[in-house]
C-alpha positions in Angstrom: 31.4 85.3 -86.8 33.4 82.3 -85.7 30.3 80.1 -85.8 29.6 81.2 -89.4 33.1 80.5 -90.4 33.0 77.0 -88.9 29.7 76.3 -90.6 31.1 77.4 -93.9 34.1 75.2 -93.5 31.9 72.3 -92.5 29.7 72.7 -95.6 32.7 72.9 -97.9 34.1 69.6 -96.5 30.8 67.8 -96.7 30.7 67.5 -100.5 31.7 63.8 -101.1 29.4 61.7 -103.3 28.7 58.1 -102.5 30.6 56.7 -105.5 33.6 58.8 -104.5 33.5 57.3 -101.0 33.2 53.8 -102.6 36.3 54.5 -104.7 38.2 55.8 -101.7 37.1 52.7 -99.8 38.6 50.4 -102.5 41.8 52.5 -102.3 42.1 52.3 -98.6 41.4 48.6 -98.4 43.5 47.0 -101.2 47.0 46.9 -99.6 49.9 44.6 -98.8 47.5 42.4 -96.8 46.0 41.4 -100.1 49.0 41.7 -102.4 51.3 39.8 -100.1 49.4 38.3 -97.2 47.0 36.3 -99.4 50.0 34.1 -100.3 49.8 32.5 -96.9 46.1 32.0 -97.3 46.5 30.2 -100.6 49.3 28.1 -99.2 47.1 27.1 -96.3 43.8 26.4 -98.1 44.4 26.2 -101.9 41.5 27.0 -104.2 39.0 27.3 -101.3 40.7 30.6 -100.6 37.8 32.1 -102.7 35.3 30.9 -100.1 37.2 32.4 -97.2 37.3 35.7 -99.0 33.6 35.5 -99.7 32.9 34.7 -96.0 35.2 37.6 -94.9 33.4 39.9 -97.3 30.1 39.0 -95.7 31.5 39.7 -92.3 33.0 43.0 -93.6 29.8 44.0 -95.2 27.8 43.4 -92.0 30.3 45.5 -90.0 30.3 48.4 -92.5 26.6 48.2 -93.0 25.8 48.5 -89.3 28.4 51.3 -88.9 26.9 53.1 -91.9 23.4 52.8 -90.5 24.5 54.3 -87.2 26.2 57.1 -89.1 23.0 57.8 -91.2 20.8 57.8 -88.0 23.2 59.9 -85.9 26.1 61.4 -87.8 29.1 62.0 -85.5 32.8 62.7 -86.0 33.9 60.0 -83.7 32.3 57.3 -85.8 32.7 53.8 -84.2 34.2 55.2 -80.9 31.2 57.6 -80.5 28.7 54.7 -80.9 30.7 52.5 -78.5 30.4 55.3 -76.0 26.7 55.8 -76.7 26.0 52.1 -76.3 28.2 51.2 -73.3 29.5 54.4 -71.7 32.7 56.4 -71.6 35.0 53.5 -70.9 34.0 51.9 -74.2 34.7 55.0 -76.3 38.1 55.5 -74.6 39.3 51.9 -75.0 37.9 51.6 -78.6 39.6 54.8 -79.7 43.1 54.0 -78.2 42.9 50.4 -79.4 42.4 51.6 -82.9 45.1 54.3 -82.6 47.8 51.9 -81.3 46.9 49.1 -83.8 47.2 51.4 -86.7 50.5 52.9 -85.6 51.9 49.4 -85.5 50.4 48.5 -88.8 51.8 51.6 -90.4 55.3 50.6 -89.2 55.0 47.2 -90.8 53.7 48.7 -94.0 56.7 51.0 -94.2 59.1 48.1 -93.6 57.4 46.1 -96.4 57.6 49.1 -98.7 61.3 49.5 -98.0 62.0 45.8 -98.6 60.0 45.9 -101.9 61.9 49.0 -103.0 65.2 47.1 -102.6 64.0 44.9 -105.5 65.3 47.8 -107.7 67.8 49.4 -105.4 69.4 46.6 -103.3 72.3 48.7 -102.0 70.1 51.5 -100.5 69.6 51.0 -96.8 66.0 50.2 -95.6 65.9 53.3 -93.3 66.4 55.6 -96.3 63.3 54.2 -98.1 61.3 54.2 -94.8 62.0 57.9 -94.2 61.1 58.8 -97.8 57.8 57.0 -97.7 57.0 58.3 -94.2 57.6 61.9 -95.3 55.5 61.4 -98.5 52.6 60.0 -96.4 52.8 62.9 -94.0 52.7 65.3 -96.9 49.5 63.7 -98.3 47.7 63.9 -95.0 49.0 67.5 -94.7 47.1 68.4 -97.9 43.8 67.9 -95.9 40.7 66.0 -96.7 40.4 67.1 -100.3 44.0 66.4 -101.1 43.8 63.0 -99.4 40.6 62.1 -101.3 42.2 63.0 -104.6 45.4 61.1 -104.0 43.5 58.0 -102.8 41.3 58.1 -105.9 44.3 58.1 -108.2 46.1 55.3 -106.2 42.9 53.2 -106.2 42.7 53.4 -110.0 46.4 52.4 -110.4 46.0 49.4 -108.0 42.8 48.2 -109.5 44.3 48.5 -113.0 47.2 46.3 -111.9 44.9 43.6 -110.6 42.8 43.7 -113.7 46.0 43.3 -115.7 46.8 40.2 -113.7 43.2 38.8 -114.2 43.6 39.3 -118.0 47.0 37.6 -118.2 46.0 34.8 -115.9 42.8 34.1 -117.9 45.0 34.1 -121.1 47.3 31.6 -119.5 44.4 29.3 -118.5 43.0 29.3 -122.0 46.5 28.8 -123.5 46.7 32.1 -125.3 50.1 32.9 -123.8 52.9 30.3 -123.9 54.8 29.1 -120.9 53.9 27.4 -117.6 54.8 23.9 -116.5 51.5 22.2 -117.2 50.3 22.6 -113.6 47.0 24.3 -114.3 44.3 22.2 -112.7 40.7 23.1 -112.2 39.6 21.5 -108.9 36.9 18.9 -109.4 36.6 17.3 -105.9 36.4 18.4 -102.3 39.9 17.1 -101.7 41.2 19.3 -104.5 39.2 22.3 -103.3 40.3 21.8 -99.7 43.8 20.2 -100.1 44.7 20.8 -96.4 41.3 20.1 -95.0 39.0 22.3 -93.1 41.7 23.3 -90.6 43.6 25.1 -93.4 40.3 26.8 -94.4 39.7 28.0 -90.9 43.2 29.4 -90.5 43.0 31.3 -93.9 39.9 33.1 -92.7 42.2 35.4 -90.7 44.2 36.4 -93.8 41.0 37.0 -95.7 39.8 39.5 -93.1 43.2 41.2 -93.2 42.7 41.9 -96.9 39.4 43.8 -96.1 41.0 45.9 -93.3 40.5 49.7 -93.7 36.8 50.1 -93.5 37.2 52.1 -90.2 38.6 55.0 -92.2 35.6 54.9 -94.5 33.4 55.1 -91.4 35.3 58.2 -90.3 35.0 59.7 -93.8 31.3 59.1 -94.1 30.9 62.5 -92.3 32.1 64.1 -95.6 29.1 62.7 -97.6 26.6 65.2 -99.0 23.9 62.9 -97.9 24.8 60.8 -94.8 22.1 58.3 -95.8 24.2 57.3 -98.7 26.8 55.7 -96.4 25.3 52.1 -96.6 25.1 52.4 -100.5 28.7 53.5 -100.6 29.9 50.5 -98.5 27.8 48.0 -100.5 29.2 49.1 -103.8 32.7 49.2 -102.4 32.5 45.6 -101.2 30.9 44.3 -104.5 33.9 45.7 -106.4 36.4 44.2 -103.9 34.7 40.7 -103.9 34.7 40.5 -107.7 38.4 41.6 -107.8 39.5 39.3 -104.9 37.6 36.2 -106.0 38.7 36.3 -109.6 42.3 37.1 -109.0 42.9 34.6 -106.1 40.9 31.9 -107.8 43.1 32.2 -110.9 46.3 32.4 -108.9 45.5 29.3 -106.9 45.2 27.1 -110.1 48.2 28.4 -112.0 50.9 27.2 -109.6 51.5 24.4 -107.0 50.6 25.3 -103.4 54.2 24.8 -102.2 55.5 27.6 -104.5 53.4 30.3 -102.7 55.3 32.2 -100.0 54.7 35.3 -97.9 57.9 36.7 -99.3 56.3 37.1 -102.8 53.0 38.2 -104.1 50.8 35.2 -105.1 50.2 36.9 -108.5 53.9 37.1 -109.3 54.2 33.4 -108.2 51.3 32.4 -110.4 52.8 33.9 -113.6 56.5 33.2 -112.8 56.7 30.3 -115.3 55.3 32.4 -118.2 58.4 34.5 -118.8 56.7 37.8 -118.6 59.7 39.8 -117.8 57.8 43.1 -117.3 55.3 41.7 -114.9 57.4 41.4 -111.6 58.4 45.1 -112.1 54.9 46.3 -112.7 53.4 44.3 -109.9 56.2 45.3 -107.5 55.3 48.9 -108.2 51.6 48.1 -107.7 52.3 46.6 -104.3 54.3 49.6 -103.2 51.4 51.9 -104.3 48.9 49.7 -102.4 51.0 49.7 -99.3 51.6 53.4 -99.4 47.9 54.0 -99.9 46.7 51.9 -97.0 49.5 53.3 -94.8 48.4 56.9 -95.6 44.8 56.0 -95.0 45.7 54.7 -91.6 47.7 57.9 -90.8 44.7 60.0 -91.9 42.4 57.9 -89.7 44.5 58.1 -86.5 45.0 61.8 -87.0 41.3 62.5 -87.4 40.3 60.2 -84.6 42.7 61.7 -82.0 41.0 65.1 -82.5 37.7 63.5 -81.6 39.2 61.6 -78.6 40.5 64.9 -77.4 37.1 66.6 -77.8 35.5 63.9 -75.8 38.1 64.1 -73.0 39.8 60.9 -73.9 43.0 62.7 -74.9 44.7 66.0 -73.9 42.8 69.0 -75.2 45.8 70.3 -77.1 45.0 67.7 -79.8 41.8 69.6 -80.7 43.7 72.5 -82.1 43.7 73.0 -85.9 45.5 75.3 -88.3 42.9 77.4 -90.2 45.5 78.4 -92.8 46.3 74.8 -93.7 43.1 73.1 -94.5 42.0 72.9 -90.9 45.0 70.6 -90.2 45.0 69.2 -86.6 48.7 69.9 -86.1 49.3 68.4 -82.6 47.4 65.2 -83.6 49.3 65.2 -87.0 52.7 65.5 -85.2 51.9 62.7 -82.7 50.9 60.4 -85.6 54.2 61.3 -87.3 56.2 60.5 -84.2 54.4 57.2 -83.7 55.0 56.4 -87.4 58.7 57.0 -87.1 59.0 55.2 -83.8 57.2 52.2 -85.3 59.7 52.2 -88.2 62.6 52.3 -85.8 61.1 49.4 -83.9 60.6 47.5 -87.1 64.2 47.9 -88.2 65.7 47.2 -84.8 63.6 44.3 -83.5 64.2 40.8 -84.7 61.9 40.0 -87.7 59.7 37.5 -85.9 59.1 39.7 -82.9 57.9 42.6 -84.9 55.9 40.2 -87.1 54.0 39.0 -84.0 53.3 42.6 -82.9 51.9 43.5 -86.3 49.8 40.4 -86.4 48.5 41.4 -83.0 47.7 44.8 -84.4 45.6 43.2 -87.1 43.7 41.2 -84.5 43.1 44.3 -82.5 41.3 45.8 -85.6 39.0 42.8 -85.6 38.3 43.4 -81.9 37.2 46.9 -83.0 34.9 45.4 -85.6 33.3 43.3 -83.0 32.9 46.4 -80.8 31.0 48.1 -83.8 28.6 45.1 -84.0 28.0 44.9 -80.2 27.4 48.7 -80.3 24.8 48.3 -83.0 22.7 46.1 -80.8 22.0 49.0 -78.5 22.3 52.0 -80.9 20.1 50.6 -83.7 16.7 50.1 -82.4 14.5 47.5 -83.7 14.8 45.1 -86.5 15.3 41.4 -85.7 17.1 41.0 -89.1 19.8 43.5 -88.1 20.4 41.7 -84.8 20.7 38.3 -86.7 23.2 39.9 -89.1 25.3 41.4 -86.3 25.3 38.1 -84.5 26.5 36.3 -87.6 29.2 38.9 -88.2 30.4 38.5 -84.6 30.6 34.7 -85.1 32.7 35.2 -88.2 35.1 37.5 -86.4 35.4 35.2 -83.5 36.1 32.3 -85.8 38.9 34.3 -87.6 40.5 35.3 -84.3 40.2 31.7 -82.9 41.9 30.4 -86.0 45.1 32.2 -84.9 45.3 29.9 -81.8 45.6 26.7 -83.9 48.3 28.1 -86.2 51.8 28.3 -84.8 53.0 31.0 -87.1 50.5 33.6 -85.7 49.6 32.1 -82.3 52.0 34.4 -80.4 50.4 37.3 -82.2 47.1 36.4 -80.6 48.6 36.5 -77.1 50.4 39.8 -77.9 47.0 41.2 -78.9 45.6 40.1 -75.5 48.5 41.9 -73.8 47.6 45.1 -75.6 44.0 44.7 -74.5 45.1 44.3 -70.9 47.3 47.5 -71.2 44.4 49.5 -72.7 42.0 48.0 -70.1 44.4 49.1 -67.3 44.5 52.6 -68.8 40.7 52.7 -69.0 40.5 51.5 -65.3 43.0 54.3 -64.3 40.9 56.9 -66.2 37.5 55.7 -65.0 36.9 58.4 -62.4 37.8 61.2 -64.8 35.7 59.7 -67.5 32.8 59.3 -65.2 33.0 62.9 -64.1 33.6 64.5 -67.5 31.1 62.4 -69.5 28.4 61.4 -67.2 25.7 62.2 -69.7 27.3 60.9 -72.9 25.8 57.4 -72.7 22.3 58.6 -72.7 
C-alpha cells in the first residue's frame, strides 16, 4: 500500500514539460548577479562585455548539457552529487553536496541583504532587518507550497523579469535611434579594437567571472529535471533556456555599454538604470528597482528550494543525518527537517550580512560564487567517467573546464575579488577536512555506490 502511494505521488510530480523547465530556468537564473553585478563587468571591459557573456554562455551550456545527458541516461534525485559519487566515489558526492549547500546559504544571505537595500529606495527609514525578515518569510512560504507551487511562482516571476528587460531593450533602442529625447551625446558605436576593449584584455579576462555569475542557477534546473515527463527532454530544455538568456543578455548589455561612459557604471546601481539616467524617464528607476527585487527574490527562493531538496538526497545517501529524509505527506511531501535547517541557515546568513563589515561579507559571498563554479567543474569531470564514449563530448567538457578555470583565475588578478578567491579555498579546505573525517563511515556505508 505504501509503495503504491509513493509511486502515485511520484507520477503526479513528474508532469513538467520541457518548455516549462526552460521558463523556470530563466526565472532561476536572472537575478541580482545580472541586474547589479554586470555593472562591474561593463566597467572593467566596456562593449566587449557581450563577448564575455557569450563565452560564459558556452561554458554554461556545456555544463548543463553534460548534466542533462547524465540525467537522461540515469535519472537520479541527487543530480550532480549522485554523478560525482558514481564517477569518483562517496567522498566526491559528500564534498560536492555540502559545497553546494554552504555556498547557496551564503548567496541567499547576500541576496536578502541586496533586496533589503533596494527596498530602502522607497522606504529609507525602515531598518534593513525588517525587510530581510519579510523576504525570508515569503521565500520560505513559496518553498513550503511544494514543487507545483514553486514552479508556478517561478513562472510568473520569470515573465515579470523578462518583461522588464525587454522594456529596457525597447527604450534603449529608441534612445540609440533618437526616438526619445535626452542623453548627453555619449552614444558611441565601437569601431576599433581599442574601443571594444577599452581596458585591454586584462579587463576582458576579469569580467568573465561576472558573466559566469549571471548564469548561476543551473544546478537547480538539474535537480528539477527529475520532474520532467520525459527525462530525455532535459538537454532540449537547457538549450532553449540558454538561447533565451543569451539573446536577452547580449542585447541588453550591448545597448547599456554604449549609452553611458564607463566611469558612470557602479556596482551600487543597475547598469540599465545608469544607461538611461540622462533620458529623464522618471518612471524607469522605480520599475527597474522592482524588477531587480523580483529577480533577487526569485533566485534566492530557487536556491532555498535547491538546498532543501538536495539535503534530503544527502541524508538518503548517508551524507547527512537520516532525520533529513522525513517528509510531511499532508503538506506536498515537504521535507520539514531539511526545510527548517535551510531556514535557520538563511536567517543566520542574514544576521551575518547585517553584522559583519560590508567588505568582509562581500568577500564571503564572492567566495560562494566561486564555490559554485567549482561544482560546475565537478559536473564536467564527472561526465568524463559517467558518459561513455564520444570524443566530441570529451572535447566539450575539456573546453568548459578551461573556461571555468579562466574565470576563477581572473579573480586572482583583480584586487576587489582576490580575497574572495582565498576565502573559497578556505571553504574547500574545511569541506575536505570534513570529508576526510567522514571517510571511514562513507567507505562502510556506500562501498558499492561507485560501481
